[in-house]
C-alpha positions, -999 to +999 in steps of 0.1 A: -307-195+212-277-193+234-256-164+246-220-164+256-214-159+293-199-124+296-182-122+330-152-100+322-128-121+343-138-153+325-136-138+290-102-122+298-089-156+310-103-173+279-087-148+256-052-151+271-028-181+270-019-196+303+009-176+320+039-193+336+044-185+373+071-159+373+092-146+402+090-109+408+119-086+401+147-094+425+134-129+433+152-161+424+135-194+424+147-219+450+164-250+438+139-271+458+103-264+449+085-278+479+056-266+501+048-281+534+017-270+553-001-279+586-032-300+590-051-301+622-069-334+615-066-365+593-081-362+558-113-382+560-117-390+523-099-383+490-131-391+471-147-359+457-181-374+463-174-382+500-153-353+512-170-329+536-143-308+551-121-278+542-088-296+546-100-324+523-111-298+497-076-282+498-061-316+489-087-325+463-081-291+446-046-302+438-054-338+427-085-329+406-097-300+385-133-290+379-149-270+352-139-238+369-111-226+392-108-194+414-082-167+409-063-150+437-093-126+443-119-154+442-132-146+407-142-176+386-117-186+358-116-216+335-105-249+347-112-279+325-139-258+307-125-237+280-157-221+269-192-217+284-226-209+269-259-201+287-293-203+271-315-173+270-337-187+298-307-195+319-317-232+322-291-248+299-254-244+304-230-258+278-193-263+285-166-270+260-137-289+275-101-282+268-076-310+258-069-323+293-056-357+305-059-379+336-027-386+354-026-420+337-027-404+302-063-410+294-083-380+280-107-361+303-141-363+287-175-349+293-186-384+304-162-382+333-183-353+347-216-371+340-204-402+358-191-381+388-222-361+392-245-390+388-224-408+414-228-380+439-266-380+438-269-418+437-282-429+472-258-459+470-228-436+472-241-421+505-225-388+496-230-363+525-227-335+499-254-348+475-275-318+486-249-296+469-262-307+435-297-298+446-285-264+457-270-260+422-306-266+409-296-294+386-327-310+370-340-341+389-313-340+416-339-339+444-359-368+431-328-390+425-314-383+460-348-393+474-347-426+455-376-416+433-357-415+400-326-432+385-292-414+386-291-414+348-320-390+348-298-362+363-298-330+341-263-335+329-252-352+296-222-356+274-231-342+240-197-355+228-163-361+244-156-324+246-191-310+252-210-311+286-246-299+288-262-291+322-299-285+326-312-266+356-347-263+371-344-226+374-321-197+365-294-198+392-272-167+394-246-183+415-243-215+394-209-208+380-195-201+415-203-237+425-182-252+398-149-249+416-162-270+445-147-305+450-181-322+448-183-312+411-149-326+402-148-353+375-137-388+385-123-416+363-150-442+358-129-472+349-106-466+380-135-463+404-151-494+390-119-514+390-108-506+426-141-498+444-137-480+477-099-485+474-097-462+443-084-433+464-055-452+478-019-443+467-010-463+436-047-465+426-058-428+426-059-412+391-067-375+390-067-347+365-052-320+387-018-304+387-005-329+413-007-366+419-010-386+451+024-400+461+016-412+497-010-408+523-004-419+559-038-413+576-035-388+604+003-384+597+010-368+564+000-366+527+024-360+498+016-349+463+040-345+434+037-326+401+016-343+374+034-343+341+001-350+323-017-319+336-027-297+307-007-267+320+022-286+335+048-265+318+036-235+338+036-253+372+067-245+392+060-263+425+072-299+425+061-314+459+032-304+482+030-321+516+004-317+544+015-327+579-011-335+606-003-320+640-033-322+664-018-297+688-017-262+672+010-250+696+033-279+685+024-270+649+037-234+656+068-248+672+075-269+641+069-239+618+094-218+638+118-247+635+115-245+597+096-278+593+064-262+580+057-234+555+023-225+568+005-230+602-025-215+619-016-191+647-029-204+681-056-184+698-042-153+716-008-153+699-014-131+668-006-098+685+028-110+697+037-129+665+027-100+642+052-078+661+079-104+661+074-116+625+056-088+606+065-104+573+050-138+583+019-133+604-013-125+585-049-119+595-074-117+566-112-121+563-121-158+559-157-168+551-162-193+579-186-189+609-182-206+643-212-218+662-225-241+689-252-262+672-282-272+694-296-307+689-334-302+687-341-336+672-360-364+690-326-376+702-317-342+717-323-331+752-358-319+760-345-285+774-331-275+740-365-278+724-375-247+744-366-217+724-361-197+756-333-219+766-316-216+733-320-178+733-306-177+769-275-198+759-268-175+730-272-143+751-250-157+778-220-161+755-196-131+759-184-129+723-163-098+729-142-116+754-139-145+729-126-124+700-107-097+719-092-117+748-091-154+737-087-154+699-071-119+693-066-125+656-090-100+640-121-122+642-155-105+647-184-114+670-211-133+651-248-123+654-256-138+620-248-172+604-236-157+571-201-143+573-200-105+571-176-105+541-197-126+518-204-108+485-236-088+486-247-098+521-264-073+543-269-085+579-301-075+596-301-053+627-298-078+655-311-067+689-284-088+707-257-069+689-268-036+704-270-048+740-243-047+766-231-081+779-247-072+812-280-067+795-277-099+776-268-119+808-298-104+826-322-113+798-306-148+796-312-153+833-349-142+830-355-165+800-340-195+819-362-187+849-393-186+827-382-220+813-379-234+849-341-234+852-317-215+875-292-220+903-317-240+923-327-262+894-296-262+872-297-271+835-271-298+827-259-302+791-228-316+773-208-296+748-189-316+723-159-303+704-132-319+682-095-320+693-079-286+690-065-262+716-085-233+703-118-253+705-109-263+740-102-227+751-135-215+737-154-244+752-140-237+786-149-200+782-184-209+772-187-232+802-176-203+825-200-178+808-230-202+813-222-213+849-235-182+867-268-187+848-273-221+865-261-240+834-237-269+841-218-279+810-198-311+807-171-308+780-167-337+756-136-338+735-135-363+706-115-367+674-127-351+642-142-382+626-160-392+657-172-356+661-187-354+626-202-389+628-220-381+661-233-348+647-246-365+615-264-391+638-276-365+663-257-381+691-249-349+710-265-321+731-245-291+718-216-293+694-190-270+682-192-265+644-179-242+618-192-237+583-169-224+555-184-210+524-185-234+494-189-203+471-191-166+476-228-161+480-251-161+511-270-193+503-238-213+510-245-205+547-283-201+547-291-234+529-274-252+558-304-247+580-330-258+556-351-287+569-334-309+543-301-291+545-269-303+563-285-290+595-270-315+621-293-303+649-324-310+628-341-276+635-370-270+611-390-239+602-415-238+573-412-200+567-374-204+565-377-232+540-401-212+519-377-182+519-348-203+508-369-219+480-381-184+469-345-171+469-336-196+441-357-176+416-360-142+431-346-111+413-338-095+446-325-119+471-314-095+498-347-091+517-352-129+516-317-135+531-323-108+557-356-123+568-339-158+569-312-144+593-340-128+614-356-162+618-323-177+629-319-149+654-354-155+668-353-193+668-316-198+677-310-233+662-274-225+671-255-199+691-234-181+666-200-173+682-176-155+658-168-149+621-133-162+611-102-144+600-075-165+584-048-161+610-016-178+599+022-178+598+034-181+562+070-186+552+080-155+532+098-178+507+064-192+496+048-170+469+014-172+453-009-180+482-041-158+479-048-131+505-078-115+487-100-146+482-126-147+511-130-185+506-093-190+509-092-214+480-056-220+470-040-239+442-004-253+445+000-249+407+001-211+414+028-214+441+066-211+440+094-210+465+121-183+462+156-187+474+161-174+509 
Protein backbone atom coordinates (compact mmCIF):
# COMPACT_ATOMS: atom_id res chain seq x y z
CA UNK A 1 0.00 0.00 0.00
CA UNK A 2 1.09 3.54 -0.61
CA UNK A 3 -0.05 6.82 0.79
CA UNK A 4 0.04 10.23 -0.79
CA UNK A 5 2.52 12.62 0.75
CA UNK A 6 0.38 15.16 2.60
CA UNK A 7 2.55 18.19 3.21
CA UNK A 8 0.13 21.10 2.82
CA UNK A 9 2.50 23.26 0.81
CA UNK A 10 3.15 20.46 -1.67
CA UNK A 11 -0.50 19.56 -2.12
CA UNK A 12 -1.39 23.21 -2.56
CA UNK A 13 1.27 23.60 -5.19
CA UNK A 14 0.12 20.47 -7.00
CA UNK A 15 -3.47 21.59 -6.98
CA UNK A 16 -2.81 24.96 -8.55
CA UNK A 17 -1.56 25.78 -12.04
CA UNK A 18 1.76 27.59 -12.30
CA UNK A 19 1.34 31.30 -11.73
CA UNK A 20 3.07 33.88 -13.89
CA UNK A 21 5.35 36.31 -12.08
CA UNK A 22 3.32 39.46 -11.66
CA UNK A 23 4.49 42.94 -10.73
CA UNK A 24 2.78 44.34 -7.65
CA UNK A 25 0.33 47.21 -7.84
CA UNK A 26 2.12 50.33 -9.01
CA UNK A 27 5.03 48.39 -10.51
CA UNK A 28 5.91 48.34 -14.19
CA UNK A 29 8.17 45.72 -15.71
CA UNK A 30 11.43 47.09 -17.08
CA UNK A 31 12.04 46.76 -20.82
CA UNK A 32 15.30 44.89 -20.15
CA UNK A 33 14.85 41.84 -17.96
CA UNK A 34 18.42 41.24 -16.72
CA UNK A 35 19.91 40.31 -13.36
CA UNK A 36 23.65 40.67 -12.67
CA UNK A 37 25.08 39.45 -9.38
CA UNK A 38 28.49 39.25 -7.67
CA UNK A 39 30.59 36.11 -7.35
CA UNK A 40 33.61 36.00 -5.07
CA UNK A 41 35.30 33.05 -6.78
CA UNK A 42 35.35 31.17 -10.06
CA UNK A 43 32.69 28.47 -10.48
CA UNK A 44 34.69 25.24 -10.08
CA UNK A 45 32.29 22.95 -11.93
CA UNK A 46 28.95 23.05 -13.76
CA UNK A 47 28.58 19.29 -13.37
CA UNK A 48 25.89 18.55 -10.73
CA UNK A 49 27.88 15.47 -9.67
CA UNK A 50 31.08 17.47 -9.11
CA UNK A 51 29.96 20.81 -7.70
CA UNK A 52 30.78 21.39 -4.03
CA UNK A 53 30.15 25.08 -3.38
CA UNK A 54 27.26 27.47 -2.82
CA UNK A 55 28.06 29.69 -5.80
CA UNK A 56 28.09 26.67 -8.10
CA UNK A 57 24.77 25.48 -6.68
CA UNK A 58 23.23 28.89 -7.37
CA UNK A 59 24.17 28.53 -11.04
CA UNK A 60 23.14 24.87 -11.31
CA UNK A 61 19.72 25.74 -9.86
CA UNK A 62 19.10 27.87 -12.96
CA UNK A 63 20.52 25.42 -15.54
CA UNK A 64 18.92 22.26 -14.12
CA UNK A 65 15.83 21.32 -12.13
CA UNK A 66 15.46 18.45 -9.70
CA UNK A 67 12.41 16.61 -8.45
CA UNK A 68 11.65 19.41 -5.97
CA UNK A 69 12.24 23.15 -5.67
CA UNK A 70 12.01 25.50 -2.69
CA UNK A 71 9.58 28.38 -2.35
CA UNK A 72 10.43 31.82 -0.97
CA UNK A 73 10.05 30.54 2.61
CA UNK A 74 12.08 27.36 2.03
CA UNK A 75 9.12 24.96 1.83
CA UNK A 76 9.43 22.14 -0.69
CA UNK A 77 7.36 22.53 -3.87
CA UNK A 78 7.21 20.44 -7.06
CA UNK A 79 9.97 20.74 -9.62
CA UNK A 80 10.12 18.03 -12.27
CA UNK A 81 8.05 15.79 -9.99
CA UNK A 82 4.35 16.42 -10.40
CA UNK A 83 3.20 13.86 -7.84
CA UNK A 84 4.79 11.87 -5.03
CA UNK A 85 3.76 8.74 -3.17
CA UNK A 86 5.36 7.18 -0.09
CA UNK A 87 4.88 3.58 1.00
CA UNK A 88 3.46 2.84 4.45
CA UNK A 89 6.87 1.81 5.75
CA UNK A 90 8.47 4.97 4.34
CA UNK A 91 11.04 2.99 2.33
CA UNK A 92 9.66 3.41 -1.18
CA UNK A 93 9.10 6.81 -2.77
CA UNK A 94 7.46 7.02 -6.19
CA UNK A 95 7.60 10.21 -8.25
CA UNK A 96 5.48 10.97 -11.29
CA UNK A 97 7.29 13.36 -13.61
CA UNK A 98 5.61 16.22 -15.44
CA UNK A 99 6.00 16.79 -19.19
CA UNK A 100 9.38 18.51 -19.16
CA UNK A 101 12.08 18.89 -21.82
CA UNK A 102 15.82 19.32 -21.98
CA UNK A 103 17.06 22.53 -23.57
CA UNK A 104 17.71 20.58 -26.80
CA UNK A 105 14.05 19.54 -26.95
CA UNK A 106 14.44 15.96 -25.74
CA UNK A 107 11.97 14.79 -23.06
CA UNK A 108 13.16 14.58 -19.44
CA UNK A 109 12.66 10.98 -18.31
CA UNK A 110 12.97 8.99 -15.12
CA UNK A 111 16.04 7.32 -16.64
CA UNK A 112 17.79 10.73 -16.64
CA UNK A 113 17.54 10.74 -12.84
CA UNK A 114 18.65 7.10 -12.59
CA UNK A 115 21.71 7.81 -14.75
CA UNK A 116 22.56 10.97 -12.80
CA UNK A 117 22.30 9.37 -9.36
CA UNK A 118 24.21 6.24 -10.37
CA UNK A 119 26.88 8.51 -11.81
CA UNK A 120 27.22 10.36 -8.47
CA UNK A 121 27.90 7.19 -6.47
CA UNK A 122 30.12 5.59 -9.12
CA UNK A 123 33.70 5.79 -7.75
CA UNK A 124 34.93 6.52 -11.30
CA UNK A 125 33.12 9.88 -11.21
CA UNK A 126 35.07 10.91 -8.09
CA UNK A 127 32.15 12.97 -6.87
CA UNK A 128 33.04 14.80 -3.68
CA UNK A 129 29.33 14.79 -2.84
CA UNK A 130 28.75 11.05 -3.29
CA UNK A 131 28.18 10.89 0.47
CA UNK A 132 25.04 13.01 -0.03
CA UNK A 133 23.22 9.99 -1.48
CA UNK A 134 24.34 7.99 1.55
CA UNK A 135 22.89 10.72 3.75
CA UNK A 136 19.63 10.39 1.79
CA UNK A 137 19.72 6.69 2.84
CA UNK A 138 19.32 5.42 -0.73
CA UNK A 139 19.61 1.65 -0.84
CA UNK A 140 23.15 0.34 -1.57
CA UNK A 141 24.70 3.82 -1.87
CA UNK A 142 27.32 3.07 0.79
CA UNK A 143 28.41 -0.21 -0.77
CA UNK A 144 28.62 1.27 -4.27
CA UNK A 145 30.71 4.24 -3.10
CA UNK A 146 33.03 1.77 -1.37
CA UNK A 147 33.43 -0.15 -4.63
CA UNK A 148 31.71 -3.22 -3.23
CA UNK A 149 28.67 -3.14 -5.56
CA UNK A 150 27.99 -1.96 -9.10
CA UNK A 151 26.35 1.47 -9.61
CA UNK A 152 23.31 -0.15 -11.24
CA UNK A 153 22.44 -1.66 -7.84
CA UNK A 154 21.54 1.76 -6.43
CA UNK A 155 18.00 1.90 -5.05
CA UNK A 156 16.59 4.01 -7.87
CA UNK A 157 14.82 2.80 -11.01
CA UNK A 158 12.75 4.05 -13.90
CA UNK A 159 9.43 2.20 -13.80
CA UNK A 160 8.64 3.93 -17.08
CA UNK A 161 9.57 7.25 -18.70
CA UNK A 162 7.42 9.24 -16.28
CA UNK A 163 7.75 7.17 -13.08
CA UNK A 164 10.79 7.18 -10.81
CA UNK A 165 10.99 4.80 -7.85
CA UNK A 166 13.46 5.37 -5.02
CA UNK A 167 14.15 2.75 -2.34
CA UNK A 168 15.60 3.80 1.03
CA UNK A 169 17.27 1.69 3.69
CA UNK A 170 15.29 3.39 6.46
CA UNK A 171 12.47 5.87 6.84
CA UNK A 172 14.06 9.31 6.38
CA UNK A 173 11.97 12.28 7.55
CA UNK A 174 14.13 14.83 5.75
CA UNK A 175 14.30 12.90 2.45
CA UNK A 176 12.12 15.29 0.45
CA UNK A 177 14.17 18.24 1.68
CA UNK A 178 17.24 16.80 -0.05
CA UNK A 179 15.63 16.74 -3.47
CA UNK A 180 16.23 20.39 -4.35
CA UNK A 181 19.98 19.89 -3.96
CA UNK A 182 22.15 20.11 -7.08
CA UNK A 183 23.64 16.65 -6.50
CA UNK A 184 20.19 15.13 -7.18
CA UNK A 185 19.59 16.97 -10.47
CA UNK A 186 19.13 14.88 -13.63
CA UNK A 187 21.77 14.98 -16.37
CA UNK A 188 21.37 14.07 -20.08
CA UNK A 189 23.07 10.72 -20.60
CA UNK A 190 23.72 10.98 -24.33
CA UNK A 191 25.30 14.45 -23.94
CA UNK A 192 27.55 13.34 -21.09
CA UNK A 193 28.65 10.26 -23.04
CA UNK A 194 29.18 12.23 -26.26
CA UNK A 195 31.34 15.00 -24.78
CA UNK A 196 32.92 13.41 -21.69
CA UNK A 197 34.31 15.96 -19.25
CA UNK A 198 33.65 18.72 -21.81
CA UNK A 199 29.88 18.25 -21.60
CA UNK A 200 29.54 21.29 -19.28
CA UNK A 201 31.22 23.67 -21.72
CA UNK A 202 29.19 26.41 -23.48
CA UNK A 203 27.72 24.97 -26.64
CA UNK A 204 27.75 21.45 -25.18
CA UNK A 205 25.80 21.80 -21.93
CA UNK A 206 22.18 20.68 -22.12
CA UNK A 207 20.03 21.38 -19.05
CA UNK A 208 16.40 21.16 -18.02
CA UNK A 209 16.26 24.36 -15.97
CA UNK A 210 14.62 27.69 -16.72
CA UNK A 211 17.89 29.02 -18.18
CA UNK A 212 20.59 27.86 -20.60
CA UNK A 213 24.35 28.44 -20.48
CA UNK A 214 25.35 31.10 -23.00
CA UNK A 215 28.95 31.72 -21.95
CA UNK A 216 31.38 30.94 -19.13
CA UNK A 217 34.70 32.73 -18.82
CA UNK A 218 36.28 30.98 -15.84
CA UNK A 219 36.98 33.42 -13.04
CA UNK A 220 35.49 36.32 -15.05
CA UNK A 221 31.77 35.85 -15.65
CA UNK A 222 29.02 33.40 -16.49
CA UNK A 223 25.93 34.25 -18.54
CA UNK A 224 22.64 32.35 -18.72
CA UNK A 225 19.66 33.08 -20.97
CA UNK A 226 16.02 32.03 -20.76
CA UNK A 227 15.32 28.45 -21.91
CA UNK A 228 12.33 28.38 -24.32
CA UNK A 229 11.98 24.62 -23.76
CA UNK A 230 11.52 24.91 -19.98
CA UNK A 231 8.12 23.47 -19.03
CA UNK A 232 6.99 26.74 -17.41
CA UNK A 233 8.82 29.14 -19.77
CA UNK A 234 5.70 31.24 -20.38
CA UNK A 235 5.76 32.27 -16.72
CA UNK A 236 9.47 33.15 -16.63
CA UNK A 237 9.97 36.91 -16.96
CA UNK A 238 13.75 37.24 -16.54
CA UNK A 239 15.65 36.95 -19.81
CA UNK A 240 19.33 37.08 -18.85
CA UNK A 241 21.21 36.19 -15.65
CA UNK A 242 24.89 37.01 -15.28
CA UNK A 243 27.33 36.26 -12.47
CA UNK A 244 30.47 38.42 -12.36
CA UNK A 245 33.56 37.28 -10.43
CA UNK A 246 35.22 40.02 -8.36
CA UNK A 247 37.74 38.63 -5.84
CA UNK A 248 37.85 41.93 -3.90
CA UNK A 249 34.57 42.46 -2.04
CA UNK A 250 35.20 46.20 -1.70
CA UNK A 251 35.63 46.53 -5.46
CA UNK A 252 32.44 44.51 -5.83
CA UNK A 253 30.61 47.06 -3.68
CA UNK A 254 32.05 49.91 -5.75
CA UNK A 255 30.78 48.25 -8.92
CA UNK A 256 27.36 47.75 -7.32
CA UNK A 257 27.15 51.43 -6.37
CA UNK A 258 28.14 52.29 -9.96
CA UNK A 259 25.14 50.29 -11.20
CA UNK A 260 27.14 47.41 -12.68
CA UNK A 261 25.79 44.78 -10.26
CA UNK A 262 22.30 44.13 -8.88
CA UNK A 263 23.46 42.24 -5.79
CA UNK A 264 26.69 42.15 -3.80
CA UNK A 265 27.81 41.02 -0.36
CA UNK A 266 28.41 43.90 2.03
CA UNK A 267 32.06 43.94 3.18
CA UNK A 268 32.75 43.36 6.86
CA UNK A 269 32.03 46.35 9.06
CA UNK A 270 30.08 48.36 6.49
CA UNK A 271 26.50 47.24 7.12
CA UNK A 272 25.70 49.88 9.80
CA UNK A 273 26.70 52.71 7.46
CA UNK A 274 25.11 51.28 4.33
CA UNK A 275 21.84 50.40 6.06
CA UNK A 276 21.51 54.06 7.06
CA UNK A 277 22.52 55.42 3.67
CA UNK A 278 20.57 52.86 1.62
CA UNK A 279 17.77 51.50 3.85
CA UNK A 280 15.89 50.12 0.83
CA UNK A 281 18.94 48.21 -0.43
CA UNK A 282 20.95 46.88 2.56
CA UNK A 283 19.62 43.63 4.08
CA UNK A 284 20.71 41.35 6.92
CA UNK A 285 18.74 38.11 7.28
CA UNK A 286 19.52 34.74 8.93
CA UNK A 287 21.51 32.49 6.58
CA UNK A 288 22.19 28.87 7.49
CA UNK A 289 25.98 28.84 7.20
CA UNK A 290 28.54 28.45 9.99
CA UNK A 291 32.12 29.75 9.87
CA UNK A 292 34.93 27.75 11.49
CA UNK A 293 38.64 27.15 11.67
CA UNK A 294 39.07 23.44 10.97
CA UNK A 295 41.94 21.65 12.72
CA UNK A 296 43.89 19.02 10.78
CA UNK A 297 44.15 16.07 13.16
CA UNK A 298 45.08 13.57 10.47
CA UNK A 299 48.48 11.88 10.21
CA UNK A 300 49.52 14.75 7.94
CA UNK A 301 48.51 17.39 10.50
CA UNK A 302 50.76 19.00 13.14
CA UNK A 303 51.35 16.94 16.27
CA UNK A 304 50.22 19.79 18.53
CA UNK A 305 46.66 19.72 17.15
CA UNK A 306 46.25 16.07 18.10
CA UNK A 307 46.18 17.30 21.73
CA UNK A 308 42.59 18.19 22.61
CA UNK A 309 43.86 20.75 25.15
CA UNK A 310 45.50 22.73 22.36
CA UNK A 311 42.33 22.67 20.26
CA UNK A 312 40.24 23.73 23.25
CA UNK A 313 42.65 26.58 24.01
CA UNK A 314 42.56 27.88 20.45
CA UNK A 315 38.76 27.89 20.50
CA UNK A 316 38.63 29.62 23.88
CA UNK A 317 41.13 32.25 22.74
CA UNK A 318 38.96 33.48 19.88
CA UNK A 319 37.09 36.64 20.85
CA UNK A 320 33.89 36.00 18.92
CA UNK A 321 32.16 39.09 20.31
CA UNK A 322 34.79 41.35 18.75
CA UNK A 323 34.51 39.40 15.48
CA UNK A 324 30.74 39.82 15.13
CA UNK A 325 30.29 43.23 16.79
CA UNK A 326 33.38 45.09 15.67
CA UNK A 327 34.71 43.35 12.57
CA UNK A 328 31.66 41.95 10.76
CA UNK A 329 28.88 44.19 12.15
CA UNK A 330 26.19 42.63 9.98
CA UNK A 331 23.87 40.82 12.38
CA UNK A 332 25.98 37.65 12.65
CA UNK A 333 25.99 35.67 15.92
CA UNK A 334 28.90 34.08 17.83
CA UNK A 335 29.04 30.33 17.18
CA UNK A 336 29.32 27.86 20.04
CA UNK A 337 27.75 25.06 18.00
CA UNK A 338 28.35 23.83 14.45
CA UNK A 339 24.66 23.77 13.53
CA UNK A 340 23.27 27.20 12.68
CA UNK A 341 20.84 28.51 15.29
CA UNK A 342 18.07 29.12 12.71
CA UNK A 343 17.90 25.53 11.43
CA UNK A 344 14.38 24.17 11.80
CA UNK A 345 13.85 22.28 15.07
CA UNK A 346 17.44 22.66 16.30
CA UNK A 347 18.05 23.21 20.00
CA UNK A 348 21.65 24.01 20.86
CA UNK A 349 23.03 22.52 24.08
CA UNK A 350 24.13 24.79 26.89
CA UNK A 351 27.78 25.47 26.11
CA UNK A 352 30.05 26.40 29.02
CA UNK A 353 32.14 28.58 26.74
CA UNK A 354 29.09 30.69 25.90
CA UNK A 355 28.54 31.62 29.55
CA UNK A 356 32.14 32.69 30.22
CA UNK A 357 33.57 36.17 29.85
CA UNK A 358 36.38 36.51 27.32
CA UNK A 359 38.79 37.11 30.20
CA UNK A 360 37.77 33.77 31.72
CA UNK A 361 38.13 32.04 28.35
CA UNK A 362 41.58 33.50 27.79
CA UNK A 363 42.73 32.50 31.28
CA UNK A 364 41.53 28.93 30.76
CA UNK A 365 43.14 28.84 27.30
CA UNK A 366 46.48 29.88 28.75
CA UNK A 367 46.24 27.19 31.46
CA UNK A 368 45.41 24.48 28.89
CA UNK A 369 48.34 25.45 26.68
CA UNK A 370 50.66 25.42 29.69
CA UNK A 371 49.45 21.90 30.54
CA UNK A 372 50.16 20.89 26.95
CA UNK A 373 53.68 22.33 27.20
CA UNK A 374 53.24 25.58 25.30
CA UNK A 375 53.50 29.23 26.25
CA UNK A 376 55.50 32.41 25.61
CA UNK A 377 58.75 30.57 26.43
CA UNK A 378 57.87 27.64 24.17
CA UNK A 379 55.57 29.13 21.55
CA UNK A 380 53.24 27.05 19.42
CA UNK A 381 53.69 27.75 15.71
CA UNK A 382 50.89 26.97 13.26
CA UNK A 383 49.71 28.17 9.86
CA UNK A 384 46.16 29.35 9.16
CA UNK A 385 45.01 28.96 5.57
CA UNK A 386 42.17 30.98 4.06
CA UNK A 387 40.88 31.64 0.55
CA UNK A 388 41.12 35.05 -1.08
CA UNK A 389 38.58 37.47 0.36
CA UNK A 390 38.98 40.67 2.36
CA UNK A 391 36.60 39.45 5.07
CA UNK A 392 38.49 36.17 5.54
CA UNK A 393 41.73 38.15 5.71
CA UNK A 394 40.36 40.48 8.39
CA UNK A 395 39.16 37.56 10.51
CA UNK A 396 42.44 35.68 10.09
CA UNK A 397 44.40 38.73 11.23
CA UNK A 398 42.06 39.12 14.21
CA UNK A 399 42.51 35.44 15.15
CA UNK A 400 46.26 35.83 14.83
CA UNK A 401 46.15 38.75 17.29
CA UNK A 402 43.84 36.92 19.73
CA UNK A 403 46.18 33.92 19.88
CA UNK A 404 49.49 35.80 20.04
CA UNK A 405 49.29 36.67 23.79
CA UNK A 406 48.77 32.96 24.48
CA UNK A 407 52.16 32.15 22.96
CA UNK A 408 50.69 30.97 19.67
CA UNK A 409 52.45 32.23 16.55
CA UNK A 410 50.24 32.05 13.49
CA UNK A 411 51.48 32.27 9.92
CA UNK A 412 48.71 33.40 7.57
CA UNK A 413 48.47 31.57 4.27
CA UNK A 414 46.20 33.10 1.59
CA UNK A 415 45.42 30.94 -1.47
CA UNK A 416 42.80 30.90 -4.23
CA UNK A 417 39.56 28.98 -3.63
CA UNK A 418 40.35 25.94 -5.78
CA UNK A 419 43.80 25.56 -4.19
CA UNK A 420 42.25 26.04 -0.75
CA UNK A 421 39.64 23.30 -1.19
CA UNK A 422 42.09 20.93 -2.87
CA UNK A 423 44.52 21.30 0.04
CA UNK A 424 41.75 20.76 2.57
CA UNK A 425 40.55 17.61 0.82
CA UNK A 426 44.14 16.31 0.81
CA UNK A 427 44.83 17.36 4.44
CA UNK A 428 47.62 19.70 3.32
CA UNK A 429 47.05 22.33 6.02
CA UNK A 430 47.40 23.01 9.75
CA UNK A 431 44.26 25.07 10.32
CA UNK A 432 41.91 26.20 7.58
CA UNK A 433 39.09 28.66 7.32
CA UNK A 434 35.92 26.92 6.20
CA UNK A 435 32.21 27.52 6.17
CA UNK A 436 29.40 25.04 5.77
CA UNK A 437 26.05 26.10 4.35
CA UNK A 438 23.01 23.92 4.86
CA UNK A 439 22.11 21.63 1.96
CA UNK A 440 18.62 21.34 3.46
CA UNK A 441 16.84 22.75 6.50
CA UNK A 442 17.59 20.06 9.11
CA UNK A 443 20.44 19.65 11.60
CA UNK A 444 22.01 16.57 9.97
CA UNK A 445 23.17 18.75 7.09
CA UNK A 446 25.72 20.17 9.56
CA UNK A 447 26.28 17.26 11.92
CA UNK A 448 26.95 14.65 9.25
CA UNK A 449 29.95 16.73 8.15
CA UNK A 450 31.93 15.51 11.16
CA UNK A 451 31.20 11.80 10.78
CA UNK A 452 34.37 9.73 10.35
CA UNK A 453 33.30 9.08 6.76
CA UNK A 454 31.74 12.51 6.29
CA UNK A 455 33.21 15.52 4.45
CA UNK A 456 35.31 16.16 7.56
CA UNK A 457 38.46 17.69 6.02
CA UNK A 458 40.41 17.58 9.30
CA UNK A 459 39.80 13.81 9.65
CA UNK A 460 38.64 13.95 13.28
CA UNK A 461 36.97 10.73 14.35
CA UNK A 462 34.81 9.78 17.31
CA UNK A 463 32.97 6.46 17.66
CA UNK A 464 30.23 7.79 19.94
CA UNK A 465 29.58 10.65 17.52
CA UNK A 466 29.32 8.24 14.57
CA UNK A 467 26.92 6.04 16.55
CA UNK A 468 24.71 9.02 17.41
CA UNK A 469 24.51 10.10 13.79
CA UNK A 470 23.68 6.55 12.69
CA UNK A 471 20.94 6.30 15.34
CA UNK A 472 19.50 9.67 14.31
CA UNK A 473 18.58 8.23 10.91
CA UNK A 474 15.87 6.04 12.43
CA UNK A 475 15.08 7.78 15.73
CA UNK A 476 11.59 9.08 16.45
CA UNK A 477 13.05 11.92 18.52
CA UNK A 478 16.31 13.22 17.10
CA UNK A 479 16.69 16.28 19.35
CA UNK A 480 18.61 14.56 22.21
CA UNK A 481 20.90 12.83 19.71
CA UNK A 482 21.72 16.09 17.97
CA UNK A 483 22.25 17.78 21.32
CA UNK A 484 24.70 15.11 22.47
CA UNK A 485 26.51 15.27 19.12
CA UNK A 486 27.03 19.02 19.56
CA UNK A 487 28.25 18.39 23.13
CA UNK A 488 30.90 16.02 21.78
CA UNK A 489 32.00 18.64 19.26
CA UNK A 490 32.26 21.16 22.11
CA UNK A 491 34.38 18.72 24.15
CA UNK A 492 36.61 17.46 21.36
CA UNK A 493 36.86 20.70 19.32
CA UNK A 494 37.64 19.31 15.85
CA UNK A 495 37.19 22.92 14.75
CA UNK A 496 36.88 26.30 16.41
CA UNK A 497 33.40 27.51 15.55
CA UNK A 498 33.54 31.25 14.95
CA UNK A 499 30.18 32.69 13.92
CA UNK A 500 26.79 31.93 12.38
CA UNK A 501 26.09 33.77 9.16
CA UNK A 502 23.61 36.39 8.24
CA UNK A 503 23.04 37.17 4.57
CA UNK A 504 24.33 40.74 4.45
CA UNK A 505 23.83 42.15 0.97
CA UNK A 506 23.06 45.17 -1.12
CA UNK A 507 20.19 44.42 -3.52
CA UNK A 508 19.00 46.69 -6.31
CA UNK A 509 15.40 47.67 -5.43
CA UNK A 510 14.48 47.14 -9.07
CA UNK A 511 15.04 43.38 -8.69
CA UNK A 512 11.99 41.60 -7.26
CA UNK A 513 11.49 37.99 -6.24
CA UNK A 514 14.67 37.27 -4.29
CA UNK A 515 13.76 35.30 -1.13
CA UNK A 516 14.31 36.83 2.29
CA UNK A 517 12.52 34.18 4.40
CA UNK A 518 14.39 31.07 3.21
CA UNK A 519 17.18 30.29 5.69
CA UNK A 520 19.13 28.34 3.02
CA UNK A 521 18.94 31.37 0.70
CA UNK A 522 18.08 29.18 -2.31
CA UNK A 523 16.99 31.48 -5.13
CA UNK A 524 15.55 30.81 -8.56
CA UNK A 525 15.96 33.29 -11.40
CA UNK A 526 12.66 32.03 -12.84
CA UNK A 527 10.95 33.82 -9.95
CA UNK A 528 12.75 37.14 -10.51
CA UNK A 529 11.74 40.21 -12.46
CA UNK A 530 13.06 43.73 -12.88
CA UNK A 531 10.78 46.73 -12.50
CA UNK A 532 11.24 50.03 -14.28
CA UNK A 533 13.22 52.49 -12.19
